[in-house]
C-alpha positions in Angstrom: 0.1 0.0 -0.3 1.2 3.6 -0.7 2.7 5.1 2.3 3.8 2.4 3.8 7.0 0.3 4.5 7.7 -3.2 5.0 10.1 -3.9 7.3 12.3 -7.3 6.8 13.7 -8.7 9.9 17.4 -9.5 8.8 18.9 -12.9 9.7 20.7 -12.8 12.9 23.0 -15.3 14.8 20.7 -16.4 18.2 22.3 -15.0 21.7 21.1 -17.7 23.5 21.8 -20.6 21.8 25.6 -19.0 21.3 25.8 -18.3 24.9 24.8 -21.1 26.2 26.2 -23.5 23.9 29.7 -21.7 24.8 28.8 -22.6 28.8 27.4 -25.3 27.9 31.1 -26.6 26.9 33.4 -24.6 28.9 32.1 -26.7 31.9 33.4 -30.1 30.0 36.5 -28.2 28.5 37.4 -27.8 32.7 36.6 -30.8 33.7 38.4 -32.8 30.8 41.5 -31.0 31.7 41.1 -31.9 34.7 40.8 -35.3 34.4 43.7 -34.9 32.1 45.8 -33.0 34.7 44.9 -36.0 37.4 45.6 -38.6 34.5 49.1 -37.1 33.9 50.1 -36.2 37.7 49.1 -40.6 38.5 51.5 -41.3 35.5 54.5 -39.0 36.9 54.0 -40.1 40.3 54.3 -44.0 39.3 57.6 -43.0 36.5 55.4 -43.8 33.5 56.4 -40.7 31.8 60.0 -40.5 32.1 59.6 -44.5 31.3 56.6 -44.9 28.6 57.6 -48.2 28.5 55.8 -49.5 31.4 52.6 -48.3 29.5 52.7 -51.9 28.0 54.4 -53.6 30.0 51.5 -53.7 32.8 49.9 -56.9 31.6 46.2 -55.7 33.1 44.5 -52.9 32.7 46.2 -49.7 34.2 43.4 -47.3 35.0 44.8 -43.9 34.6 44.3 -44.7 31.2 40.4 -44.0 31.8 41.1 -40.3 33.2 43.6 -39.6 30.5 41.3 -41.0 27.5 38.0 -39.5 29.2 39.7 -36.0 29.8 41.9 -35.9 26.4 38.3 -36.5 24.9 36.4 -34.1 26.8 38.9 -31.1 26.4 39.0 -31.7 22.6 35.3 -31.8 22.6 34.5 -28.2 25.0 37.2 -26.6 23.1 35.9 -27.0 19.8 32.5 -26.0 20.9 33.3 -23.7 23.2 36.0 -21.5 20.7 33.3 -22.1 17.8 30.6 -20.9 19.6 32.2 -17.6 20.9 34.2 -17.0 17.9 31.3 -18.2 15.2 33.2 -20.2 13.7 31.7 -23.2 11.7 34.3 -25.6 11.1 35.0 -26.3 15.0 31.2 -26.0 15.6 30.7 -29.2 12.6 34.1 -30.9 14.0 32.4 -30.9 17.6 28.9 -31.9 16.2 30.8 -34.7 13.4 32.9 -35.6 17.0 30.2 -35.9 19.4 27.2 -37.3 16.8 30.4 -40.1 16.8 30.4 -40.9 20.3 26.6 -40.9 20.4 26.7 -44.0 17.5 29.5 -45.7 18.9 28.3 -46.0 22.4 24.2 -46.8 20.8 26.2 -49.4 18.9 28.0 -51.2 21.9 24.9 -50.7 24.1 23.1 -53.2 21.5 25.7 -55.8 20.6 26.6 -55.7 24.3 22.1 -56.7 24.7 22.7 -59.2 21.2 26.0 -61.0 22.4 25.6 -61.6 26.2 27.4 -64.6 26.6 30.3 -63.3 24.3 30.4 -60.2 26.7 30.2 -62.5 29.4 32.8 -64.4 28.5 35.4 -61.4 27.5 34.2 -59.9 31.3 35.6 -63.4 32.7 38.9 -62.7 30.6 39.3 -59.1 31.5 38.6 -60.2 35.2 41.0 -62.3 35.2 44.1 -60.7 33.0 43.5 -58.2 36.1 43.7 -60.9 38.8 47.1 -61.8 37.5 48.5 -58.2 37.6 47.0 -57.8 40.7 50.3 -56.7 42.6 51.7 -54.9 39.3 50.3 -51.5 39.6 48.7 -50.1 43.0 45.9 -48.2 41.4 45.0 -51.6 39.5 45.1 -53.4 43.2 42.7 -50.5 44.3 40.2 -50.9 41.5 40.2 -54.6 42.3 39.8 -54.3 45.8 37.1 -51.5 45.5 35.2 -54.2 42.9 35.3 -56.7 44.9 34.1 -54.7 48.1 31.5 -53.5 46.4 29.8 -56.5 44.9 30.9 -58.9 47.5 32.7 -60.6 45.3 36.3 -62.8 45.0 37.4 -63.4 41.5 36.0 -63.1 38.2 33.9 -66.4 38.9 35.1 -67.4 42.3 38.0 -67.4 45.1 39.6 -70.2 43.1 40.3 -67.5 40.0 43.1 -66.4 42.4 45.9 -69.2 41.3 46.1 -67.0 38.2 48.1 -64.6 40.6 51.7 -65.9 41.4 51.2 -64.8 45.1 48.3 -66.2 45.4 48.4 -69.7 43.7 48.3 -73.0 45.4 51.5 -74.5 44.1 53.5 -76.3 46.4 56.9 -74.1 44.6 55.1 -71.0 45.9 56.6 -69.1 48.9 54.5 -66.9 49.1 53.0 -66.4 52.5 50.0 -65.0 50.4 50.1 -69.0 49.0 46.5 -70.3 48.8 44.6 -67.0 50.2 42.8 -64.5 48.3 43.0 -60.1 48.9 41.6 -58.9 52.2 38.9 -57.0 49.8 37.4 -60.9 49.1 36.6 -60.7 53.0 33.4 -61.0 55.1 33.6 -57.9 57.0 32.7 -58.3 61.0 30.9 -54.9 61.5 32.6 -54.7 65.0 36.0 -54.7 63.5 37.2 -51.2 64.1 40.7 -52.2 62.4 40.6 -53.5 59.1 42.5 -57.5 59.0 44.4 -57.2 55.8 45.7 -60.7 56.6 41.8 -62.5 56.5 42.3 -64.0 53.5 45.0 -65.6 53.9 45.5 -69.6 53.7 41.4 -69.6 53.8 41.3 -71.9 49.9 42.9 -74.6 52.0 39.8 -75.1 53.7 36.4 -76.8 52.4 34.0 -74.8 50.2 31.7 -74.4 52.7 34.0 -73.3 55.5 35.0 -70.7 53.3 31.8 -69.2 53.0 32.0 -68.1 56.9 35.5 -66.0 55.6 35.1 -64.4 52.2 32.7 -63.9 49.3 32.6 -67.1 47.5 30.3 -65.4 44.3 32.3 -64.3 41.4 32.2 -60.7 40.3 30.9 -61.2 37.0 27.7 -62.7 38.2 27.8 -60.4 41.1 27.6 -57.5 38.8 24.8 -58.7 36.1 22.4 -58.8 39.1 23.3 -55.5 40.3 22.5 -54.5 36.7 19.3 -56.0 37.2 18.5 -54.9 40.4 20.0 -51.0 39.3 18.3 -51.5 35.6 16.4 -48.2 35.8 19.0 -45.9 37.4 21.7 -47.6 34.9 19.2 -47.1 32.2 18.0 -43.9 33.3 21.8 -42.7 33.6 22.5 -43.5 29.6 19.4 -42.0 28.1 20.6 -38.7 30.1 23.9 -39.0 28.3 22.3 -39.6 25.1 19.6 -36.8 25.2 22.6 -33.9 26.3 25.1 -35.7 23.4 21.7 -34.9 20.9 21.3 -31.3 22.7 24.7 -30.7 21.8 24.8 -31.4 18.3 21.6 -29.7 17.3 22.5 -26.4 19.1 25.4 -26.3 17.2 24.1 -27.2 13.7 21.4 -24.6 14.7 24.1 -21.9 15.4 25.6 -23.2 12.2 22.6 -22.7 10.5 23.0 -19.0 11.8 26.0 -17.8 10.7 25.4 -19.1 7.2 22.5 -17.0 7.4 23.8 -14.2 8.2 27.1 -14.9 5.9 24.6 -14.8 3.1 22.8 -12.1 4.1 25.9 -10.2 3.9 27.2 -11.6 0.8 23.4 -10.4 -0.8 24.1 -6.8 0.4 28.0 -6.5 -0.7 26.4 -7.7 -4.4 23.6 -5.1 -4.3 26.4 -2.3 -3.7 28.7 -3.4 -6.4 26.0 -3.6 -8.7 24.6 -0.3 -7.7 27.8 1.0 -7.6 30.6 -0.5 -9.3 28.1 -0.9 -12.6 27.0 2.6 -14.0 24.2 2.7 -16.6 24.8 4.6 -20.2 22.0 7.4 -18.7 24.1 7.5 -15.6 27.5 8.7 -17.2 25.7 11.3 -20.0 24.2 12.4 -17.0 27.1 12.7 -14.8 29.3 14.5 -17.7 26.6 16.2 -19.7 26.1 18.2 -22.6 28.6 20.8 -22.9 29.4 23.4 -25.4 33.3 23.1 -26.5 35.2 25.7 -25.2 37.1 26.4 -28.7 34.8 25.9 -31.4 31.4 26.8 -29.7 29.8 23.6 -30.4 28.1 21.7 -28.8 29.5 18.1 -27.3 30.5 16.4 -24.1 33.2 18.0 -21.9 35.8 16.0 -20.2 34.7 14.5 -17.0 35.6 16.2 -13.9 37.8 14.5 -10.6 34.2 13.7 -8.9 33.1 11.6 -12.2 36.1 9.2 -10.6 35.1 6.3 -7.8 36.3 3.0 -7.0 37.9 1.4 -9.4 38.2 3.9 -12.3 34.4 3.4 -13.4 32.7 6.9 -14.7 29.9 7.9 -11.7 29.1 10.1 -9.5 30.5 10.2 -6.0 27.9 8.1 -3.8 26.4 9.9 -1.1 24.4 7.5 1.3 21.1 9.8 1.9 19.3 6.9 0.3 20.5 4.0 2.1 
């Protein structure tokens, strides 16, 4: 309608999504850096950093790996998401989305495979625990992890106390000179609530007794079975934790992709504005040139003609058009 102007809202980057993604990732960045620092400090205390070959010498799992790997992944993700959101860098934001999506699908695939191949997972878990039983005395962190698991789940060994025959200090062979021969670690013992002081020798020679007698001193159930029972008893809690983590990952991916779309829209709008500016100022029409130069009378002959353009007719890259005025913009 005449006399009325239509106002079009130009695209812009949403501040709420941008700074929420920034804050969301700076927490992960700090936590990841903390985990990584703890892992490196633990390796430094054990002398691993001065002897890298010690990483492969350990037969079992070094729990410090968990801190280093988790901390490294969280630091990389946090850095990409934090800096990408703050600087509106589409490359870092896309890297964040792809990396987080890859982790999500790996978790999903692991869960599906674990459900489908239960027996194979159980066998691998038995093998994993037995390998760590062999290396029980080789690493203090691994020793503490095994003791914690056996105390928490009230178990002993992968399938039972006899799995400790795999350890050179606890096996029952006649050639074993260890005082711990035919015993188990203290974490296998049934704790007496009345005891104020932990008896670290409670498992000595306990496997020389009959199985029924052992039940009064140590836990006789394997940790694999106890772990499966714990999962069944806490299935809702475990499932809720995994679903919550998955939703956080999906939410982070959506935030990053939405921010990338906003940035691209703003860039496209600026590109269109720049093209319009160039088309208007750098490509004058013939009528504009003629109106600028204008018909003039020749100063020598007095005949009508085109006078040479003044200095005000040159602008930009040498085109013939007037100097721009921005009163119409």
